[in-house]
N, C-alpha and C positions, 0 to 999 in steps of 0.2 A: 446712533445715527446723528447726522448734522442737521439741525433744524434751522440753521442760518440765524441764530440769535446774534444780536449785537454784542459788542464787548461788555456793555453795561448789563445786558441781560444774562450773559455768562457769569459775570461777577455776582449778580443777584441770585442766580441759581446756586452758586458755590456757598454764598452766605446762608441762604435758606436751608440748604442741605446740612451745613455745619450746625446750625441752630437746631434743626430737627433731630439730628443724631446725638448732640451733646446736651441739649436742654429739654427737648420735648419727649423723646422716647423713654428716658429714664423715669419720667413721672407719669407716663401715659396710663399704666395699669392703676396707679393710685387714683387718678381722676375718674377713670372708668368705674372703679369700685365705689367711690364715694359719691359720684355725681356732682361734685363741687365744680364751680366755674373757675377757670384758671386765671384769676386776675394777675398773678405774678407774671405769667407768660404774656398776657395782654400788654402789660407794662413794658416787657422786653420787646415785643413786636413793635410797639409804638416808638421805642428808642431806636429801633432798626429801620424805621420809616416804612414799614409794610402797609400802614393804613394810608399812606400818601400816594400809592402807586397809580391809581386811576383818576386822581383828582388834578385839575388843571393847576398850573403854576400860580395863576392869579389868586387862588384860594388856598395856598399853602401846600399844594400837592407836587408831584414829580412829573406830571404830564404824560404818564404812561398809559397803557391800555390793557385789554383783556389778556394779551400774551403775557405781560408782566404778572398780572394777578394769577394766571394759570400756572406759571412757573413756581411762584411761592406756594400756592395751594397744593400743587402736586408734591412738592418736597415736604411740606409740613404734614400732609396727609399720610405720607409714607411712614411717619412716626405715630400720628394719631389723627384720624379723620375728624374727631369731635373738637379737638383743640384748634385745628386748622379753621374751623367754622367761625371762630371769633373774628378772623379777618374776612373770610369769604362772605359770611352772613352780614357783616357790616357793609361790605361793598354792595350786596344785594339791596340793602336798605337805602344806600346812598345813590344808586343808579338812577332812580326816578328824579332826584334833584339834579344830578349831573346832566340827564337827558332833557328835562323839561323845566328846570328851575330858571327863574329870572336872575339877572345879575345880583339883585338885592337878596333874593332867597339864597343863592349860592354863597354870597358873602356872609350871610347870617349863620348858615348851618355847616358848610363844608370845612372851614378851617379847624373847628373843634374835632371833626371826624378825622381829618388829615393828621392832627396832632395825636390821635388816639385817646383824647380826653373823653370823647363821646362815642359810644358804639351806636350802631343803627340797626333797625329791624324793618322788615317788609311785611305789612299786614294785608294779606289778600284772603287767605283761607278762612272759611267759616264752617260751622257744623253742617250746613246744607250747601256749601260751596267749596268743594274740593276739586275734583277733575272738572266739574261744571262751574268754572270760575265766573261765568255770567250770571250765576244764581245768588250773587251777593245780596244780603239782606240789611246790612248796616246802613243806617240812614244818616244823611247830613242835611239839615234844614237851615237855611240862611235867615238869621235874625239880626238886623242892623249890621254892625261891623264884625259879626261873628257867625260861624256855622256851629250848630249844635248837633253833635254826633251821638247816636245811640245804636248799640249792637255789640256783638262779641266776635272776636277773631281767635282762632285757635291754631295750635301747632306752629307758633311763631318763633322762628329762630332768633336768638338773643332776647326773647321775651323776658322781661323782668330785669335785664341788665342793660338794655339799650336806653339811651337818653333821647334818641330821635327815632320816631316811627314814621314811615310813609304808609298811608292808609288809603284803601280804596273803599268808597262809600257811595250810596245812591243819593243823588240830588234830585233826580226826576224818575221815580220808580216806574211810571207809566211807560217809559221808553226802554225798560229792561237794561241790558248791558250798555246801551247807548245813553243811558241816564246816569252812568257812574262817573264819579269824579275822584281826583287824587288830592290828598292833603298831606302836609307835614305836621305831625302832632308831637309835641314835646312831652316827655314822660311826666313832668310835673303839672301838666294841664289839668285844671279842675274837671273832675268827672272821669279821669282815666285811672284805672286800677288794674292790677295784675291778678289773674285768677290762678287756676290749677297749674302747678309745675308738673310736666309729664315725666313719668318714670319709664324710660325708653329701653328698648332692647340693645341698641347701639348708640354711637356718637353721644355717650353719656356725659362727656365733658362739656357739651354744648347745652346752653340753657334753652329749653323749649317750653313755652307757657301760653296760657290764654291772655289776651289783652282785651279788657272790657271797657266799653264806653257807655257811661250813664250821664246823659245831659252834659257831655264833654264839650267844653268851649274851645273853639279853634278860630284864631283871627282869619278874616277873609284874605289877608295877605299871604296866608299859608296854603292857598289853593295852588296846585301845580297845573300849569297849562290853563285850559278853559273848562268850564262846567261841561260835563258830557264826554270829556276826553279821558276819563279814568281807565276805561278798559284798554284803550290804546296805550296808555302809560304802562299798565301792567304787562301787556303782551310784549311791548318793546323792551321793557326791563328784563323779562324772562328770556327773551331771545338773546340778550346780551350776557345774561348771567349763566346760562346753561353750560357753556364751555367751562365755567368754574366748577360746576357740579361734576362735569366729566373729568376735570383735572383732579378733583377730590377722589373720584372713583379710581382714576389711574394711579394716584399715589398710594391708595389703599392696596391695590393690586400689586404694585411694585414692592411695597413693604412686605406683603405676604409672600411674594415670590422669593425675595432675598432671605427671609426667615426659613423658607422651605429648602432652599439651596444649602444654607449653612447647616441646617439640621441633617439634611441628607448626607453631607460630607462627614458628619460626626457619628451618626447613628450606625451601629454595626449589627448585622444579622448574617448568619451563616458564614461568619468569619471575614466579612468584608463590609465596607461602608455601603449603605443602600443606594448611594448615588451611582455605584458600579452596575446596578441592575438596569437592564434595558427598559423595563416597564417604568421605572422612575425617570430615566433619561427622556423617554417619550413624553411623559407628563410635563417635565420641566421645559422641554423644547416647545411644546404647544403653548404653555403659559407665557414664555418669553416672546413668542411670535404674536400672540394675541395682544400682549401689552404694547409691543412696538407698533402694531397696527393702530391701536387706540391712540397712542401718542401722536402718530402722524396725522390722524384725522383731527385731533384736538387742536394741534398747533397750526395746521393749515386753516382751520376755521377761525381760530383766534386772530391770525394774521389777516384773514378776510374781513373780519369785523373791524380791526384796527385800521384797515385801509379805507374804511367808510363806504363799503359796498352797500347798495341800497337795500337789498333784501337778502337776509341770511338765515331766515327762520328754519328752512329745511336743513341746512348744514348744521345749525346750532342744535336742532333736535336729533340729527344723526349722531353727532359726537356724544351727546348725553346718553342716548339709547345704547350705542355700541360700547362705550367705555364702562357704563354701569353693568351691562350684561357680562362684559369681560371681568369686571371686578368680582362679580358673584361667582363666576366659573373658576377664576384663579384662586380665590380665597377658599372655595370649597375643595379644590384640588390640594391646596396647601394643608388644610386640615387632614386630608386623606394621607398625604405624605408623612405627616407627623404621627399618623395612626392614633392609638389611644391617647397619647400625650396631646395631640391636637385638640382633643375634646376637653382638656383640662385648662383651667385658668392660670396655671403655673407657666404656661407657654402662650405666646402672642397670637397663634394662629386663629383661635376661636374668636378673639376680639376683632381681628381683621374681617372675619366672616360676618360677624354681627354688624360691624360698621358698614360693610359693603351694601347690605340689603337696602338701606334707606335711599341710596343713590338711584335705585330703580323706581322709587316712589315719589320723592318730593320734587318740587319745581316742575310738576307735570309727570304723571306716571308714564312708564315706557309704552303702555298701550295708547295713551293719548298722544305721545310723541310720534308713534307710528302713524296715527291719523293725520297729524300735521305734515309729516313727510309725504304721505300718500296724496293729500290735498294739493300740495305744491307740485308733485309729479303730474297730477291730472291737469293743473293749470298750465304747466310748462310744456306738456307733451305736444309733439308735432309729428306729422306723418312724413313718409318719404314721398 
């Protein structure tokens, strides 16, 4: 279907698809098995300017938006959802700076991200603050010209490989979530250390680790926005980034679907390819329809965000919920079409299924997203 991409976006899509098929997919199983971080591909992505997409021209970027990021994320995720996160996770870490940074902060941090020299990470989640993001316990106490941070963040994408972290911490605990603030913290800051690296079910090529702050010193100039604005920074960031998660889910579903179609053409039972059986055709038809519906919702939402609409939290949550549920359904059906082979690591279907699951969980579980959608419906509802 035609999603009215510009000529530049169409070329970006072709480039990302070519790289995904020729460079990413051939090594996806290796990185999934070893859990190594794909530095060689990160270097390639930097050379191809993928890290510049959402950053303004003034800071070394290409001035694009969420649509551009979603295009690249979808195509890379069709080959490997974990490897794609090196780009998407970095943009998640950069969005608070893009949205709330001063010109001086942007000049200091964004050019290195745009060049792909520095990856970024977003530090919100804690052991006691997952879906309940307002229950953050990490503290930031101002002392002179510095803030002193103490606390632990976990499940941090790009944890241990990022050079720049955007961190949500409490500056006024008595105010609860209204007492949270946002900071840019460099990885070599005194008192910052990397804790446990998670051994994950899926997206194993993506680094996921604890980030620990023990009397970590952060210059006051690294405060994003105002004190007490941290929760707003986090929510606005997630609203803008969720279509990227949806695009990751979409790409995973597309990759699994293509693998299932190719397998069904080749696999013969009862003297004919299984794609000739109506039961398989019905499954493939449903998979294709669900994928296309998710794609339409994602790119309409991305365009809405890029058009600077005032409020898009409902639509952002919708595309994340729908696309991730589709990814889980499609990848499960792909494994079924592969049959016993789908359960084996010799074939890609089981990896797509493992990778898909996280998209229903991170950046706000789908249960939380449905709450967000319902709350907006209630606020916006009018009678006849």
